[in-house]
NUBA-292235 format. One line per field, with one value per residue (C-alpha): x negated, y negated, z; residue number from 1; residue in one letter. Coordinates in steps of 0.5 Angstrom, whole numbers, padded with zeros to 4 digits, always signed. Each point is the difference from the previous one (the first is absolute). Layout:
! NUBA-292235
c1	c(X, ...)
c2	c(Y, ...)
c3	c(Z, ...)
resi	c(NUM, ...)
resn	c(A, ...)
//
This chain:
! NUBA-292235
c1	c(+0063, -0001, -0007, +0004, +0001, -0007, -0005, -0005, -0007, -0006, -0008, -0006, -0007, -0004, -0007, -0003, -0001, -0001, +0004, +0003, +0001, +0003, +0006, +0004, +0000, +0003, +0005, +0003, +0000, +0003, +0005, +0002, +0001, +0004, +0005, +0000, -0005, -0004, -0007, -0007, -0007, -0006, -0006, -0007, -0007, +0000, +0007, -0001, -0003, +0006, +0002, -0005, +0001, -0005, +0002, -0006, +0003, -0003, +0003, -0003, -0001, -0004, +0005, +0005, -0002, +0007, +0001, +0001, +0001, +0003, -0005, +0000, +0007, -0001, -0002, -0008, -0003, -0006, -0006, -0003, -0007, +0003, +0001, -0008, -0001, +0000, +0006, +0004, +0005, +0001, +0001, +0005, +0003, +0002, +0002, +0005, +0002, +0001, +0005, +0004, +0001, +0002, +0005, +0003, -0003, +0000, -0007, -0003, +0000, +0008, +0002, -0004, +0004, +0006, -0001, -0001, +0006, +0004, -0002, -0004, -0005, -0007, -0005, -0007, -0004, -0004, -0005, -0001, -0001, -0005, -0004, +0000, -0002, +0006, +0003, +0007, +0000, -0002, +0007, +0006, +0005, +0006, -0004, +0000, -0006, +0001, -0004, +0002, +0005, +0003, +0001, +0002, +0006, +0002, +0000, +0003, +0006, +0000, +0005, -0006, -0008, -0004, -0008, -0003)
c2	c(-0020, -0006, -0002, +0000, +0008, +0002, +0003, -0005, +0001, -0002, +0000, +0000, -0001, +0003, -0003, +0001, +0007, -0001, +0002, -0007, -0002, +0007, -0001, -0005, +0003, +0007, -0003, -0005, +0005, +0006, -0005, -0003, +0008, +0001, -0006, +0003, -0004, +0004, -0001, +0000, -0001, -0001, +0001, -0003, -0002, +0001, +0002, +0006, +0004, +0000, +0006, +0004, +0006, -0001, -0007, -0003, -0007, -0005, -0007, -0007, -0004, -0005, +0000, -0003, -0005, -0001, +0007, +0001, +0007, +0001, +0001, -0001, -0003, -0005, -0001, +0000, -0002, +0004, -0004, +0000, +0001, +0007, +0002, +0000, +0005, +0008, +0004, -0007, +0002, +0007, -0003, -0005, +0005, +0005, -0005, -0002, +0007, +0001, -0006, +0002, +0007, -0003, -0004, +0006, -0003, +0005, +0001, -0001, +0007, +0001, -0007, +0003, +0007, -0004, -0004, +0006, +0003, -0006, +0001, -0007, +0000, +0000, -0002, +0000, -0005, +0005, -0006, +0000, +0008, -0001, -0006, +0003, +0007, +0003, +0007, +0001, +0006, -0004, -0003, +0002, +0003, -0003, -0006, -0003, -0003, -0007, -0006, -0007, +0000, +0005, -0004, -0006, +0004, +0002, -0007, -0004, +0005, -0001, -0005, +0000, +0000, +0000, -0001, +0003)
c3	c(-0185, +0003, +0004, +0007, -0002, -0001, +0004, +0003, -0001, +0004, -0002, +0004, -0002, +0006, +0000, +0007, +0003, +0008, +0005, +0002, -0008, -0001, +0004, -0003, -0007, +0002, +0005, -0005, -0006, +0005, +0003, -0008, -0002, +0006, -0002, -0007, -0004, -0005, +0002, -0003, +0004, -0005, +0004, -0002, +0002, +0008, +0000, -0004, +0006, +0003, -0004, +0002, +0003, +0006, +0002, +0005, +0001, +0004, +0002, -0003, +0006, -0004, -0005, +0005, +0005, +0003, +0002, +0007, +0004, +0006, +0006, +0007, +0000, -0005, -0007, -0002, -0007, -0002, +0000, -0007, +0003, +0002, -0007, -0001, +0006, -0003, +0001, +0001, -0006, +0003, +0007, -0003, -0004, +0005, +0005, -0006, -0001, +0007, +0001, -0007, +0003, +0007, -0003, -0004, -0007, -0006, -0002, -0007, -0002, +0003, -0004, -0006, +0000, +0001, -0006, -0004, +0003, -0002, -0008, +0001, -0006, +0002, -0006, +0001, -0004, -0005, -0001, +0007, +0001, -0005, +0003, +0007, -0003, +0003, -0002, -0001, +0004, +0006, +0000, +0003, -0004, -0004, -0003, -0007, -0003, -0004, -0001, +0000, -0006, +0004, +0005, -0004, -0003, +0007, +0003, -0006, +0001, +0008, +0004, +0005, -0001, +0006, +0000, +0006)
resi	c(1, 2, 3, 4, 5, 6, 7, 8, 9, 10, 11, 12, 13, 14, 15, 16, 17, 18, 19, 20, 21, 22, 23, 24, 25, 26, 27, 28, 29, 30, 31, 32, 33, 34, 35, 36, 37, 38, 39, 40, 41, 42, 43, 44, 45, 46, 47, 48, 49, 50, 51, 52, 53, 54, 55, 56, 57, 58, 59, 60, 61, 62, 63, 64, 65, 66, 67, 68, 69, 70, 71, 72, 73, 74, 75, 76, 77, 78, 79, 80, 81, 82, 83, 84, 85, 86, 87, 88, 89, 90, 91, 92, 93, 94, 95, 96, 97, 98, 99, 100, 101, 102, 103, 104, 105, 106, 107, 108, 109, 110, 111, 112, 113, 114, 115, 116, 117, 118, 119, 120, 121, 122, 123, 124, 125, 126, 127, 128, 129, 130, 131, 132, 133, 134, 135, 136, 137, 138, 139, 140, 141, 142, 143, 144, 145, 146, 147, 148, 149, 150, 151, 152, 153, 154, 155, 156, 157, 158, 159, 160, 161, 162, 163, 164)
resn	c(M, T, K, E, N, E, T, K, S, M, S, L, I, V, T, K, G, S, L, D, W, A, Y, P, P, F, I, L, A, T, T, A, A, A, M, G, F, N, V, T, M, F, F, T, F, Y, G, L, G, L, L, K, K, D, L, K, L, N, L, T, T, L, G, N, P, A, M, Q, M, P, M, M, G, M, H, M, A, M, P, N, I, L, S, A, L, P, G, A, G, A, L, T, G, A, M, M, K, N, L, L, K, K, K, G, V, A, S, I, E, E, L, R, E, L, A, V, E, A, D, I, E, L, I, A, C, Q, M, T, L, D, L, F, E, Y, D, V, K, D, M, I, E, G, I, S, L, G, G, A, A, T, Y, I, E, V, A, A, K, S, D, I, N, L, F, I)
//
């Protein structure tokens, strides 16, 4: 069998667990799976929280000063000083969730379900699980556990590797 006839593969390391950082890996992974790629997602550090049954995702306004939200007919950036106010993260997160819903973008929960249905391998980092004292019972069904060596084995065989 030649390389052209083999199924392509993609691996992603998911390291961020906020609302804005959750979309890129799930959109890329589910799109690649729909295109026939074998996809593996390795969730580590703060990204591991995206596998929890109960998601409480906020936006990282300070993490992306280029973020501009459509408001009042124009695009406005969130001043960094506002993020220091109590409830600012919840407010901006709610604004983003409303915008996503208004534009018909799937929720992270929906994208995650799609990933499971598409047989994307979801690997939870065992070291991070232990480090943050998470219980595997708090995670969604259909995940597997592994460590850095597990991911490296997958990455070494993948056509595309992404760090998000």
